[in-house]
Every structure is written in structure tokens, then in C-alpha cells.
C-alpha positions in Angstrom: 0.0 0.0 0.0 1.2 3.5 -0.8 0.2 6.3 1.5 0.3 10.0 0.7 1.1 11.9 4.0 -0.9 15.1 3.4 -3.5 16.7 5.6 -6.1 17.2 2.9 -8.2 19.5 5.2 -5.7 22.2 4.3 -5.8 21.6 0.5 -8.1 24.0 -1.5 -10.8 22.5 -3.6 -9.7 24.4 -6.7 -6.4 25.7 -8.1 -5.7 29.3 -7.4 -5.8 31.2 -10.7 -2.8 33.4 -11.5 -3.8 36.9 -10.4 -3.8 40.0 -12.4 -0.5 41.8 -12.6 2.8 42.1 -14.6 5.1 39.2 -14.6 8.5 38.1 -16.0 8.1 34.8 -17.8 10.6 32.3 -19.3 10.0 30.2 -22.4 11.1 26.6 -21.5 10.0 25.3 -24.8 9.5 26.7 -28.3 6.0 28.0 -29.2 4.1 25.5 -31.4 2.2 26.0 -34.7 -1.2 24.4 -34.7 -3.6 24.2 -37.6 -7.0 25.7 -36.9 -10.1 26.0 -39.1 -9.0 29.3 -40.6 -5.3 28.8 -40.7 -2.2 28.5 -38.5 -2.1 29.5 -34.8 0.9 29.9 -32.6 0.5 28.5 -29.1 3.0 29.8 -26.5 3.5 28.5 -23.0 5.8 30.4 -20.5 6.6 30.0 -16.8 6.3 32.8 -14.3 9.7 33.8 -12.9 8.6 36.3 -10.2 8.8 35.2 -6.5 5.5 34.7 -4.8 2.4 32.6 -5.0 2.5 32.2 -8.8 6.3 31.4 -9.3 6.7 28.5 -11.7 3.0 28.6 -12.8 2.5 28.4 -16.6 0.6 31.0 -18.6 -0.5 30.4 -22.3 -1.0 32.7 -25.2 -2.4 32.1 -28.7 -1.8 34.0 -31.9 -4.1 33.4 -34.9 -1.9 34.1 -37.9 -4.7 34.7 -40.3 -5.6 37.9 -38.4 -3.6 41.1 -38.1 -4.2 41.1 -34.4 -2.6 37.7 -34.1 0.4 38.7 -36.1 0.8 41.8 -34.0 0.6 39.8 -30.8 3.3 37.4 -32.1 5.5 40.3 -33.0 5.0 41.9 -29.5 5.8 38.6 -27.9 9.1 38.4 -29.9 10.1 42.0 -29.0 9.4 41.3 -25.3 11.5 38.2 -25.3 14.3 39.7 -27.5 13.7 37.3 -30.4 14.8 38.6 -33.8 12.5 38.6 -36.8 12.3 40.2 -40.2 11.0 39.8 -43.7 11.8 36.1 -43.7 9.8 35.6 -40.5 11.2 34.2 -37.2 12.5 30.9 -35.8 10.2 29.9 -32.9 13.0 27.8 -31.4 14.8 31.2 -30.6 12.3 31.7 -27.8 13.7 28.8 -25.7 15.4 30.2 -22.6 14.3 33.8 -23.3 12.5 36.0 -20.8 9.7 38.4 -21.5 7.2 40.5 -19.6 3.5 40.0 -19.7 0.4 41.7 -18.3 -2.1 39.2 -17.1 -5.8 39.7 -16.4 -8.6 37.5 -15.2 -11.9 36.7 -16.9 -14.8 34.5 -16.4 -15.0 31.4 -18.7 -17.7 28.8 -19.1 -16.4 25.6 -20.8 -18.6 24.1 -23.5 -21.2 21.8 -22.1 -20.9 23.2 -18.6 -23.2 25.6 -16.7 -20.8 27.0 -14.2 -18.1 29.6 -15.1 -14.7 29.8 -13.6 -12.0 32.5 -13.4 -9.1 32.0 -15.8 -5.8 33.9 -16.3 -5.3 35.5 -19.7 -2.2 37.2 -21.1 -3.5 40.7 -22.0 -0.3 42.0 -23.6 3.4 41.4 -24.0 5.4 44.4 -22.7 8.7 45.9 -23.8 11.7 44.5 -22.1 13.1 46.3 -19.1 16.5 47.9 -19.8 18.6 48.3 -16.7 19.7 51.8 -17.7 16.0 52.9 -17.8 15.3 51.8 -14.2 15.3 54.8 -11.9 18.2 54.8 -9.3 17.2 54.2 -5.7 16.9 57.7 -4.1 16.9 56.7 -0.5 
């Protein structure tokens, strides 16, 4: 017999959703291209680097390449992570190991076939990288 030695009275019934805020995230794997009904979509998964309750939690982002909004989102993700691109496109493998900054928000979501909604974390935007020279010096 295998016993798990955990007091389940202290374990929440649901996972805590990543809260709204700005986070540094690291790409542990390359974004993937998935074929959807209208064309290609890039799915990206990144891990939160910031200390706190959400450290090591994964956040996902999707970019539909048949829409200008999706292309712009992919470009902003690349700029945030310092990945180069140009007229020939970009290599998604260049994201591996890179760090970017994201703004995360929460929204209510009701899965198909279910009646109850739940709160989910959603990447709202990819933010420009922080340049050390632009960080104000401590004035204390």
C-alpha cells in the first residue's frame, strides 16, 4: 500500500488562478504552430519567474496568424523576449530560454457543455523588455 502523507483538510478544492499583474516569464520550450479552421495559430507557454504565489506557474498565449491582431501579438511577444524577426519571419526555437514580460488579467470562462463559469488567467499584452539603464536609481 502507498500512503500520501498530506492533511487534505488544508488543501483547497480548486487551483488558485494566476492573479492580475505584470510578470516576468521564461520560455522553457518553443511555441508551437497548430492548424486551426481558418489557418495557423501559434500557441506559446511560458513559466512565471517572479517570486510569490505564482512562481513556476504556466501561462499560455495564442496568436491566430490569419488575423492582423494575431500577427501583431506574435511580434510583440518576440520583442518582449528579445527574439529577432524580419521579412523572412522568425524561428520559434529562438524563444527557448528567453525571458519576456506579460500583463495578465482575469476573466470568467464557461467551458462548452458546462453551466458554471470559472476564473481563468489570460495574457493581455506582451510588454517591452526592461532595460537596466532605464530603471530609476534608488533615491533613499
